[in-house]
PLY file of the C-alpha trace (Angstrom):
ply
format ascii 1.0
element vertex 76
property float x
property float y
property float z
element edge 75
property int vertex1
property int vertex2
end_header
87.40 109.95 83.58
91.22 111.25 83.04
94.00 108.66 82.22
97.25 108.28 82.63
97.94 108.34 79.17
96.26 111.72 78.60
98.78 113.58 80.76
101.10 115.80 79.35
104.83 115.24 79.88
105.36 117.52 83.36
102.22 117.32 83.85
101.56 115.93 88.54
98.77 113.45 88.66
97.45 111.80 91.72
96.52 107.54 90.83
93.13 107.46 91.70
91.74 104.12 90.88
93.55 100.55 88.49
90.81 99.57 86.34
93.05 96.06 85.18
92.53 92.70 85.77
93.60 91.52 89.57
96.76 90.11 88.79
98.15 93.47 86.13
96.68 95.70 89.40
99.34 94.04 91.72
102.25 93.61 89.12
101.81 97.40 89.06
101.40 97.95 92.90
104.88 95.56 93.63
106.37 98.13 90.99
104.93 101.06 92.74
102.11 102.20 91.10
98.94 102.76 93.19
95.94 104.32 94.37
97.32 107.76 96.25
100.92 108.08 94.84
101.50 110.77 92.58
103.26 110.25 89.29
104.54 112.49 86.35
105.02 111.61 82.86
108.70 112.04 81.95
108.27 111.16 77.95
105.98 109.31 75.64
107.83 107.06 73.45
107.15 107.28 69.72
104.28 105.64 67.95
102.17 104.62 70.65
105.19 103.17 72.73
105.43 103.06 76.73
105.18 105.63 79.18
108.26 106.99 81.03
106.94 108.02 84.38
108.29 108.75 87.94
106.43 108.12 91.17
106.41 110.67 94.09
108.81 107.74 95.74
111.69 108.67 93.25
110.87 105.52 91.39
111.06 105.84 87.77
109.12 103.09 85.06
108.12 102.58 81.51
104.21 101.92 81.73
102.96 100.18 78.27
100.01 102.56 76.60
97.49 100.17 76.78
97.97 99.80 80.97
97.99 103.67 81.04
94.87 103.87 79.87
93.38 101.94 82.70
95.03 104.04 85.43
92.74 106.89 86.55
94.39 110.00 87.53
93.26 113.06 88.87
95.69 116.45 87.84
96.49 118.32 90.40
0 1
1 2
2 3
3 4
4 5
5 6
6 7
7 8
8 9
9 10
10 11
11 12
12 13
13 14
14 15
15 16
16 17
17 18
18 19
19 20
20 21
21 22
22 23
23 24
24 25
25 26
26 27
27 28
28 29
29 30
30 31
31 32
32 33
33 34
34 35
35 36
36 37
37 38
38 39
39 40
40 41
41 42
42 43
43 44
44 45
45 46
46 47
47 48
48 49
49 50
50 51
51 52
52 53
53 54
54 55
55 56
56 57
57 58
58 59
59 60
60 61
61 62
62 63
63 64
64 65
65 66
66 67
67 68
68 69
69 70
70 71
71 72
72 73
73 74
74 75
């Protein structure tokens, strides 16, 4: 299983699954991160900080690394 935090900056991947609680999954879906969407990490904050990413719909968000480890992806 490959997770969002394992991607390189600029790599594109499709979100396969959110392995999170219903509450956290709902929050991510509400901001546009859901199964089937393409994501590209733009930068990783130092010292384990959040990941700044862009979705295929053009949205940009910062995602905590702990949450990113629970987002299964398929690199393209």
